C-alpha positions as CSV (number, residue, x, y, z in Angstrom):
1,M,-12.1,3.2,9.3
2,S,-13.6,0.4,7.0
3,D,-11.4,-1.8,4.5
4,T,-12.9,-0.4,1.3
5,F,-11.7,3.4,2.5
6,I,-8.1,1.6,3.4
7,D,-8.1,-0.2,0.1
8,D,-8.9,2.8,-1.8
9,R,-6.2,5.0,-0.3
10,I,-3.5,2.6,-0.9
11,S,-4.3,2.0,-4.3
12,E,-4.4,5.6,-4.8
13,V,-0.9,5.9,-3.3
14,L,0.4,2.7,-5.6
15,K,-0.8,4.5,-8.8
16,R,1.0,7.8,-7.9
17,I,3.9,6.1,-7.2
18,A,4.0,3.8,-9.9
19,E,3.0,6.5,-12.0
20,L,0.1,4.3,-13.5
21,P,-3.0,5.6,-14.9
22,E,-6.3,6.6,-12.6
23,A,-8.1,3.8,-14.6
24,F,-5.7,0.9,-13.6
25,E,-7.2,-1.5,-11.8
26,I,-5.2,-2.8,-8.9
27,T,-6.1,-6.0,-7.4
28,A,-4.9,-7.8,-4.0
29,D,-3.1,-10.5,-5.8
30,Q,-0.9,-8.6,-7.9
31,D,2.8,-8.4,-6.9
32,L,4.4,-5.2,-6.0
33,K,7.3,-5.6,-8.5
34,T,4.9,-6.1,-11.4
35,L,4.0,-2.4,-10.4
36,N,7.1,-1.2,-10.8
37,I,7.3,-1.1,-6.8
38,D,10.8,-1.8,-5.6
39,S,12.5,-1.5,-2.0
40,L,13.0,1.8,-2.3
41,K,9.7,3.1,-3.6
42,L,8.2,0.7,-1.1
43,I,9.5,2.9,1.4
44,D,7.8,6.0,-0.2
45,V,4.6,3.8,-0.5
46,V,4.5,3.0,3.2
47,V,5.2,6.7,4.5
48,Q,2.5,8.1,2.0
49,V,0.0,5.4,3.4
50,E,1.0,6.5,6.9
51,A,0.3,10.0,6.0
52,A,-2.9,9.2,4.2
53,L,-4.3,7.1,6.9
54,D,-2.8,9.2,9.7
55,I,-1.4,6.0,11.1
56,E,2.6,4.5,12.1
57,L,3.5,1.4,10.4
58,G,6.9,1.2,11.6
59,D,10.6,0.4,10.2
60,E,9.9,-3.6,10.1
61,F,6.6,-3.2,8.2
62,S,7.7,-3.6,4.6
63,R,9.8,-6.6,5.2
64,D,6.9,-9.3,4.6
65,I,5.2,-7.2,1.8
66,V,5.0,-9.0,-1.6
67,T,1.7,-8.4,-2.9
68,V,-1.0,-5.8,-2.9
69,G,-3.1,-7.9,-0.7
70,D,-0.1,-8.1,1.6
71,L,-0.1,-4.2,2.0
72,Q,-3.7,-4.0,2.8
73,R,-3.9,-6.7,5.3
74,H,-1.0,-5.2,7.3
75,V,-2.4,-1.7,7.2
76,S,-5.7,-3.1,8.2
77,E,-4.4,-4.8,11.2
78,R,-2.6,-1.9,12.2
79,V,-5.7,0.5,11.8
80,G,-8.0,-2.2,13.6
81,G,-5.2,-3.0,16.6
């Protein structure tokens, strides 16, 4: 899977969960809290990203996620690894 494909799926999930408009631009440096993604919503993000990419991220995955870039990097590492 390409990084662009992964990033697009993550953006789609974040927009859906945060109820953002389709045209909203999500960037890697954005803090998830500024997108209204709290710890409970982050669990939903992880579950939906797992389903969208057919991967398993694990329970401890969300602990170190602060920005969109953190999420993208961890998912890419899991897919590549």
